[in-house]
C-alpha positions in Angstrom: 20.7 26.2 -22.1 24.3 26.7 -23.6 25.7 29.6 -25.6 29.4 30.2 -27.5 30.8 33.7 -27.1 33.6 35.2 -28.2 36.4 37.0 -26.0 39.9 37.9 -26.1 40.0 36.1 -29.7 39.1 32.8 -28.3 35.4 31.5 -28.1 34.1 29.2 -24.8 31.0 27.0 -24.6 29.3 28.4 -21.7 26.1 27.5 -19.7 24.1 29.2 -16.3 26.2 28.2 -13.2 29.8 27.3 -14.9 33.0 28.6 -14.1 35.9 29.8 -16.4 39.0 31.3 -16.6 39.5 33.8 -19.4 41.9 36.3 -20.8 42.0 39.6 -18.9 39.5 41.9 -19.9 37.6 45.1 -18.3 35.1 44.8 -16.0 32.8 47.1 -13.5 32.2 46.4 -10.4 32.5 42.7 -10.2 30.3 42.3 -13.6 31.1 41.7 -16.9 28.5 41.2 -20.1 29.6 39.3 -23.2 27.6 40.6 -26.4 29.6 38.7 -28.8 27.5 35.4 -29.0 28.1 33.0 -31.9 25.3 30.5 -31.0 22.7 29.9 -28.5 20.6 27.0 -28.0 18.2 26.1 -25.5 18.0 22.4 -26.2 20.7 20.0 -27.3 20.4 20.3 -31.5 18.0 23.3 -31.4 19.6 26.7 -32.5 18.7 30.3 -31.9 17.9 32.1 -35.2 17.9 35.5 -34.5 20.6 36.5 -32.0 20.6 40.0 -31.9 19.3 40.3 -28.7 21.3 37.6 -26.7 23.5 38.5 -24.0 25.5 36.5 -21.2 26.6 38.3 -17.9 28.3 37.3 -15.0 30.5 37.8 -12.1 34.4 38.2 -11.8 35.4 35.6 -8.9 39.0 36.8 -9.2 42.2 37.7 -10.9 45.4 36.1 -11.8 47.9 34.6 -14.0 48.1 31.6 -16.0 51.6 29.6 -15.5 54.8 30.5 -17.4 55.2 29.7 -21.0 58.7 29.6 -21.7 59.7 30.7 -25.0 63.5 29.1 -26.6 65.2 30.4 -29.4 68.1 28.7 -30.9 70.3 28.8 -33.9 72.6 26.1 -34.1 76.0 26.5 -35.0 75.6 30.4 -34.4 76.5 30.1 -30.6 72.7 32.1 -30.3 70.4 31.0 -27.4 67.3 33.1 -26.1 64.9 32.0 -23.3 62.2 34.0 -22.2 59.1 33.8 -20.0 55.7 35.0 -19.9 52.8 35.1 -17.9 49.2 35.9 -19.1 46.5 37.4 -17.1 43.3 36.2 -16.6 39.8 36.9 -15.0 38.0 34.2 -13.4 33.8 34.5 -14.5 31.0 32.6 -13.4 28.2 32.9 -15.8 25.1 33.9 -14.5 22.3 34.2 -17.2 21.5 34.2 -20.6 19.4 36.4 -22.1 17.9 35.4 -25.1 15.1 37.6 -26.9 13.6 39.1 -23.6 13.7 35.5 -21.9 16.1 34.3 -19.3 18.2 31.5 -18.3 19.7 31.3 -14.9 21.5 28.6 -12.8 18.3 27.1 -11.4 16.8 26.3 -14.3 20.3 24.6 -15.3 20.1 22.7 -12.2 16.4 21.7 -12.4 16.7 20.4 -16.2 20.0 18.4 -15.1 18.0 17.0 -12.3 15.1 15.9 -14.8 17.7 14.3 -17.2 19.1 12.3 -14.5 15.4 11.3 -12.7 14.4 10.0 -16.0 17.8 7.7 -16.4 17.3 6.3 -13.3 13.7 5.7 -14.3 14.8 4.0 -17.3 17.0 2.0 -15.7 15.4 0.4 -13.1 12.2 -0.4 -15.8 15.2 -2.7 -17.7 16.2 -3.9 -14.5 12.8 -4.8 -13.8 12.6 -6.7 -17.5 15.5 -8.5 -17.0 15.2 -9.9 -13.7 11.5 -11.8 -15.1 
């Protein structure tokens, strides 16, 4: 399960249990909710057609500032140089769940789905190893 959310002028592909750093936004009591969802998919390649009731919720893990970006302006032959630095603030967020039309997708279901895929892959590789051994 994953969703594409828009915040701070950027778009992020998120899934339950994922941690990401977004531009500093307002949050209440360590909880944050993203209602501007661009796309949502419960399976790979299949997207939800109705995005009116889709929400992504998360908890705030911390706040900080990104690395410094240097802005250097130069006009050659005119003895004009200007250097300025900028550090953008960020909020580190852990995505807890994705709500889609009354259905809730949390981290546990995402972990189970990954474990199932891993088990299927290991079964396939074991079968091909047996075939090649014969």
